C-alpha positions in Angstrom: -38.1 -12.1 -15.1 -35.1 -13.4 -13.2 -34.7 -12.1 -9.7 -31.9 -9.5 -9.7 -30.6 -10.7 -6.3 -30.4 -14.3 -7.6 -28.4 -13.0 -10.6 -26.1 -11.0 -8.3 -25.4 -14.1 -6.1 -24.7 -16.3 -9.2 -22.4 -13.6 -10.6 -20.5 -13.3 -7.4 -20.1 -17.1 -7.2 -18.8 -17.1 -10.8 -16.2 -14.6 -9.8 -14.9 -16.9 -7.1 -14.9 -19.9 -9.4 -13.0 -18.0 -12.1 -10.6 -16.6 -9.6 -9.8 -20.1 -8.3 -9.3 -21.2 -11.9 -6.6 -18.6 -12.3 -8.3 -16.0 -14.6 -6.8 -12.5 -14.1 -9.1 -10.6 -11.7 -9.5 -7.5 -13.8 -10.8 -9.4 -16.8 -13.0 -11.8 -14.8 -14.7 -8.8 -13.1 -15.3 -7.2 -16.5 -16.5 -10.5 -17.9 -19.0 -11.3 -15.1 -20.0 -7.6 -14.9 -20.8 -7.5 -18.6 -22.9 -10.7 -18.7 -24.6 -9.6 -15.5 -25.6 -6.3 -17.0 -26.7 -8.1 -20.2 -28.9 -10.5 -18.1 -30.5 -7.7 -16.0 -31.0 -5.2 -18.9 -30.2 -5.9 -22.5 -27.3 -6.6 -24.8 -27.6 -3.1 -26.3 -27.2 -1.6 -22.8 -24.3 -3.9 -21.8 -22.2 -3.6 -25.0 -21.0 0.0 -24.5 -20.3 -0.4 -20.8 -16.8 -2.0 -20.9 -15.3 0.3 -23.6 -16.9 3.4 -22.0 -15.6 2.4 -18.5 -12.0 1.7 -19.6 -11.9 5.0 -21.4 -13.5 7.0 -18.6 -11.1 5.4 -16.0 -8.0 6.3 -18.1 -9.4 9.8 -18.8 -10.2 10.4 -15.2 -8.0 13.2 -14.0 -7.0 11.6 -10.6 -5.8 8.5 -12.5 -2.8 10.4 -13.7 -1.5 10.4 -10.1 -0.7 6.7 -10.4 2.1 6.9 -13.1 3.5 10.0 -11.4 3.8 8.4 -8.0 5.4 5.3 -9.6 7.8 7.6 -11.5 8.8 9.3 -8.2 9.8 5.9 -6.8 11.9 5.1 -9.9 13.7 8.4 -9.8 14.2 8.1 -6.0 15.9 4.7 -6.6 18.1 6.1 -9.3 19.2 8.9 -7.0 20.4 6.4 -4.5 18.1 7.7 -1.8 17.6 4.3 -0.3 21.3 3.9 0.4 21.6 7.4 1.8 18.7 7.0 4.1 20.0 3.6 5.3 23.4 5.0 6.0 22.0 8.0 7.9 19.7 5.9 10.2 22.5 3.3 10.7 24.5 6.1 12.3 21.7 7.1 14.6 20.3 3.7 15.6 23.4 1.4 15.5 23.7 1.1 19.3 20.1 -0.1 19.7 19.4 -3.8 19.9 18.9 -4.9 16.3 20.2 -1.5 15.2 20.6 -2.4 11.6 17.0 -3.7 11.5 15.8 -0.5 13.2 17.7 1.5 10.6 16.1 -0.5 7.8 12.6 0.2 9.1 13.4 3.9 9.4 14.9 4.0 5.9 11.8 2.1 4.5 9.6 4.7 6.0 11.7 7.5 4.5 11.7 5.9 1.1 7.9 5.4 1.3 7.6 9.1 1.6 8.9 9.6 -2.0 7.6 6.4 -3.6 4.1 5.0 -4.2 5.0 1.3 -4.4 5.6 -1.0 -1.5 7.1 -3.7 -3.7 9.6 -1.2 -5.1 10.5 -0.2 -1.5 11.1 -3.8 -0.5 13.3 -4.5 -3.6 15.3 -1.3 -3.2 15.9 -1.7 0.5 16.6 -5.4 0.1 19.6 -4.7 -2.1 20.9 -2.1 0.4 20.1 -3.5 3.8 20.4 -7.3 3.4 24.1 -7.3 2.6 24.9 -5.2 5.6 22.8 -7.3 8.0 24.4 -10.4 6.6 27.9 -8.9 7.0 27.2 -8.5 10.8 25.7 -12.0 11.1 22.1 -11.1 11.5 19.8 -14.2 11.4 18.4 -14.5 7.9 14.9 -14.8 9.3 15.1 -11.5 11.1 16.9 -9.7 8.2 14.5 -10.7 5.5 11.5 -10.3 7.7 12.5 -6.7 8.6 12.9 -5.8 4.9 9.6 -7.5 3.8 7.7 -5.8 6.6 9.4 -2.4 6.2 8.5 -2.4 2.5 4.8 -2.5 3.4 5.1 1.1 4.7 5.1 2.2 1.0 1.4 1.3 0.9 0.4 3.5 3.9 2.8 6.4 4.0 2.0 8.9 1.3 2.4 9.1 -1.7 0.5 5.8 -1.6 -1.2 3.9 -4.5 -3.5 2.3 -2.0 -5.2 5.6 -1.1 -5.4 6.7 -4.8 -7.2 3.4 -5.7 -9.5 3.6 -2.7 -10.3 7.2 -3.5 -11.1 6.4 -7.1 -13.4 3.5 -6.2 -15.2 5.3 -3.4 -15.2 8.8 -4.7 -13.5 10.2 -1.6 -11.0 13.0 -1.5 -7.6 11.6 -2.5 -5.9 14.6 -0.9 -7.5 13.9 2.4 -6.8 10.2 2.1 -3.1 10.8 1.5 -2.7 13.1 4.4 -4.7 10.7 6.6 -1.9 8.1 6.2 0.9 10.2 7.7 0.2 9.7 11.4 -0.8 6.0 11.1 2.3 5.5 9.0 4.5 6.9 11.7 2.7 4.8 14.3 3.1 1.6 12.3 6.8 2.4 11.8 7.3 2.8 15.5 5.4 -0.5 16.1 7.7 -2.3 13.7 10.7 -0.9 15.5 9.3 -2.2 18.8 9.0 -5.6 17.3 12.6 -5.6 16.1 14.0 -4.4 19.4 11.7 -6.8 21.4 12.8 -9.8 19.4 16.5 -9.0 19.8 16.0 -8.4 23.5 14.5 -11.8 23.9 17.0 -13.5 21.7 20.3 -11.5 21.3 21.7 -14.1 18.9 19.3 -12.9 16.2 21.3 -9.7 15.8 24.8 -9.3 17.3 25.7 -5.8 18.3 27.2 -3.8 15.5 30.8 -2.9 16.3 32.1 0.7 16.2 31.3 3.8 18.1 29.4 6.7 16.4 30.1 10.2 17.7 27.5 13.0 17.8 29.5 14.7 15.1 29.2 11.6 12.9 25.4 11.5 13.5 25.0 15.2 12.6 27.0 14.9 9.5 25.0 11.8 8.4 21.8 14.0 8.4 22.9 15.3 5.0 21.6 11.9 3.6 18.0 12.8 4.2 17.6 16.3 2.8 16.3 15.1 -0.6 13.6 13.0 1.1 12.5 15.7 3.4 12.5 18.3 0.6 10.4 16.2 -1.8 8.0 15.0 1.0 7.4 18.6 2.3 6.9 19.9 -1.2 4.4 17.2 -2.2 2.5 16.6 1.1 2.9 20.2 2.3 1.5 21.5 -0.9 -1.5 19.1 -0.7 -2.1 19.9 3.0 -2.0 23.7 2.6 -4.2 23.5 -0.4 -1.7 25.1 -2.8 -1.7 22.1 -5.2 -4.0 19.1 -5.8 -2.7 15.5 -5.6 -2.1 15.2 -9.4 -0.1 18.4 -9.5 1.8 17.2 -6.4 2.8 14.0 -8.2 4.1 15.9 -11.2 6.0 18.3 -9.0 7.5 15.4 -6.9 8.6 13.5 -10.0 10.1 16.7 -11.5 11.9 17.5 -8.2 13.4 14.0 -8.0 14.4 14.1 -11.7 16.3 17.4 -11.0 18.0 15.7 -8.0 19.0 12.7 -10.1 20.4 15.0 -12.8 22.3 17.2 -10.3 23.8 14.1 -8.8 24.6 12.7 -12.3 23.0 9.4 -11.5 20.5 9.2 -14.3 21.4 6.5 -16.9 19.5 5.6 -20.0 18.9 2.1 -18.6 17.6 3.6 -15.3 15.3 6.0 -17.1 14.0 3.2 -19.3 13.4 0.9 -16.3 11.6 3.7 -14.4 9.3 4.4 -17.4 8.7 0.7 -18.0 7.7 0.1 -14.3 5.5 3.2 -14.5 3.7 1.9 -17.6 3.4 -1.7 -16.2 1.8 -0.7 -12.9 -0.3 2.0 -14.3 -1.9 -0.3 -16.9 -2.4 -3.0 -14.3 -4.2 -0.6 -12.0 -6.2 0.9 -14.9 -7.7 -2.5 -15.8 -8.3 -3.5 -12.2 -10.2 -0.2 -11.5 -12.1 -0.5 -14.8 -13.0 -4.1 -14.1 -14.2 -3.2 -10.6 -16.3 -0.4 -12.0 -18.0 -2.7 -14.5 -18.6 -5.2 -11.7 -20.0 -2.5 -9.5 -22.5 -1.4 -12.1 -23.7 -5.0 -12.2 -23.9 -5.3 -8.4 -25.8 -2.0 -8.2 -28.4 -3.4 -10.7 -28.7 -6.6 -8.7 -29.4 -4.4 -5.5 -27.1 -6.7 -3.5 -25.0 -3.9 -1.9 -28.1 -2.1 -0.8 -29.8 -5.2 0.6 -26.6 -6.4 2.3 -25.9 -2.9 3.9 -29.5 -2.6 5.1 -29.4 -6.1 6.5 -26.1 -5.6 8.3 -27.1 -2.1 9.6 -30.2 -3.7 11.1 -28.4 -6.5 13.0 -28.7 -6.3 16.8 -24.9 -6.3 17.2 -22.4 -3.5 17.7 -21.0 -2.0 14.5 -17.6 -2.8 15.8 -18.4 -6.5 15.7 -19.2 -6.1 12.0 -16.0 -4.1 11.5 -14.0 -6.9 13.2 -15.6 -9.4 10.7 -14.7 -7.1 7.8 -11.1 -6.9 9.0 -11.0 -10.7 9.4 -12.3 -11.1 5.9 -9.5 -8.8 4.6 -6.9 -10.7 6.6 -8.0 -14.0 5.0 -8.3 -12.6 1.5 -4.7 -11.2 1.9 -3.5 -14.8 1.9 -4.7 -15.2 -1.7 -4.9 -11.8 -3.5 -2.6 -8.9 -4.0 -3.5 -5.7 -2.3 -5.0 -3.7 -5.2 -7.0 -6.7 -6.4 -8.4 -7.3 -2.9 -9.5 -3.7 -2.7 -11.3 -3.6 -6.1 -13.0 -6.9 -5.4 -14.4 -6.1 -2.0 -15.1 -2.3 -1.9 -18.2 -2.5 -4.2 -19.9 -4.5 -1.4 -18.1 -3.5 1.8 -18.0 0.3 1.3 -21.9 0.7 1.3 -21.9 -1.3 4.6 -19.3 1.1 6.1 -21.4 4.1 5.1 -24.6 2.5 6.5 -22.8 1.9 9.8 -21.8 5.6 9.9 -18.0 5.0 10.0 -16.0 7.8 8.6 -15.0 6.9 5.0 -11.6 8.5 5.2 -10.8 6.7 8.5 -11.9 3.4 7.0 -9.6 4.0 4.0 -6.7 4.0 6.4 -7.9 0.7 8.1 -8.5 -0.9 4.7 -5.0 0.1 3.4 -3.5 -1.3 6.7 -5.2 -4.6 6.0 -3.9 -4.5 2.4 -0.4 -4.1 3.9 -0.9 -7.3 5.8 -1.6 -9.1 2.6 1.9 -8.1 1.3 3.5 -10.4 3.9 0.9 -13.2 4.5 1.5 -16.6 3.0 1.1 -17.9 0.4 0.8 -14.8 -1.9 2.8 -12.1 0.0 4.3 -10.0 -2.9 7.0 -8.5 -0.7 8.1 -11.9 0.5 8.3 -13.1 -3.1 10.4 -10.0 -3.9 12.8 -10.7 -1.1 13.0 -14.3 -2.1 14.3 -13.2 -5.5 17.0 -11.1 -3.8 18.0 -13.4 -1.0 18.0 -16.6 -3.1 19.7 -18.7 -0.4 16.9 -18.0 2.2 13.9 -20.3 1.9 10.6 -18.5 1.3 9.1 -20.2 4.4 11.9 -18.6 6.5 11.0 -15.1 5.1 7.4 -15.6 5.9 8.3 -16.7 9.5 10.5 -13.6 9.8 7.6 -11.3 8.7 4.9 -12.9 10.9 5.7 -10.9 14.1 5.1 -7.7 12.1 1.6 -8.8 11.2 0.7 -8.5 14.9 1.9 -4.9 14.7 -0.6 -4.2 11.9 -3.5 -5.7 13.9 -2.5 -3.6 17.0 -2.3 -0.4 15.0 -5.7 -1.1 13.4 -7.1 -1.6 16.9 -5.6 1.6 18.1 -7.0 3.5 15.1 -10.4 2.1 15.9 -10.3 3.4 19.5 -8.7 6.7 18.5 -9.8 7.5 15.0 -8.5 11.1 15.3 -5.0 9.7 14.8 -5.9 9.3 11.1 -8.4 12.2 10.9 -6.7 15.0 12.8 -4.5 16.2 9.9 -7.2 15.9 7.2 -9.7 17.9 9.3 -7.4 20.9 9.3 -6.4 20.8 5.6 -6.3 24.0 3.5 -7.9 24.4 0.1 
C-alpha cells in the first residue's frame, strides 16, 4: 500500500505544477483532491465527493451571506454613496497635507462598511477620487496608490468576504469574525492616513494644498453625506453584535435597506440593477467553486495525515510560536505576489489552520491577521487585483507607477499585523462581549 504521506506530498506538488501551468485553482484543487482520495481509498468512495461537496457548499446556510454582501456593494454604488462620502471627508480633511488623499482613505473605509468587495471599493472610489486629485495636480503615483490601498479596506472592515470565507473553511463564528475586523479596520485606516500625510510632509510637491477655505458650518452641513452609511452599518453590524440577527439575516437586511435608499433617491436604473445582480452572481459562483475545491482538497489532505503530522512537528519545534507565526506571515506575503486573496486563503488554510490551533493561537484573532495579509496581496506585484483595477481606470498611468504608489501602504499592513500580535485584544475585545 502506498504511504499516505507520500501521496499527500505528491498531490501538493501537483497542485503547484498545475497552478504554474495556469489551471484555475478551484478546479485544480478538485482534480487533485479527487484523484488523491481515489488513490488512498477507492473510486467508489471518491466519485460522490465532488458533487456532494459542491452541493453542500452551495446549500450551506452561511454561504448565502456572500451574494447578499456583494449586492449591498452594488446598491451602495448605485446610491452614489462613494461620492457623498468623498465630498463629506473632503470638507473635513482638505486642510491636512495630502487632504484629498486622506479624504479618499476615509471614504474607502466608509464604503467598505457597506460593501463586501475590495475591488469594487477601489473601482468606485477610483472613478470619484482620481479626477479630483488630478484636478489639483496630485502626483499620479500618490493618487493611484492611495485609491489602490484604500480599496483593500473592503477586505477587512465588515461586511467582508474574507471573514466569511475564512469562517466557512475553519468552521469559526462568522459573526465574531466580522465584528473582530472593526477595530483593526479603523487602526489600518489611521495607519494609511499617517502614510499619506507623512509622504506629503517629506515631499510637498506630491500633493499641492487644495485651495479654498471650509467653514465649520460647511463641515457640519457636509455630514448629511454619511447618514446612509452610518445607518446601514449600525443596522447590520449592530444587529450582529447585539445578537438580534445572524450574519445572513444582516446581509439581507443591509441589502434591503440600501435598495430602499436607492429607490428613495431615484437612482436605481435597469442597467444598474442588472450590473449589480451580474456582479453578485459572478463573485458568488467564483467563491462557491473555490470553497468547494478547497474542501475536496482538505478531505484528501486529511486522509494523507499531512496536516496532523505538520502541526505536530511544528508544535514540537524548540522555537517560539511567534517565530512560526512570522514564517506563516512571510509565506502569505510571498503568495500574495502570485495569487488573489480568496485563492490564497482556500489553498493554505487546510494546512496552516491546524498549525495555528496546535500553537494555541486564537482562531478568531488569526482570522484578522490572515485577512490582513490577504489585503497585502491586493496591492503586491505582479498580481495585485486593486492595482489592475486602477490601471483600467487611470489608463495613462503605467501599472509599475501604481505599484510604486501602493508600496508604502504595504508597510502599514505589516505594522498593524505586528501591533495585533502584541495586543490581540484590539481584535478580540468586541467579539468577547457580543450578545446572542
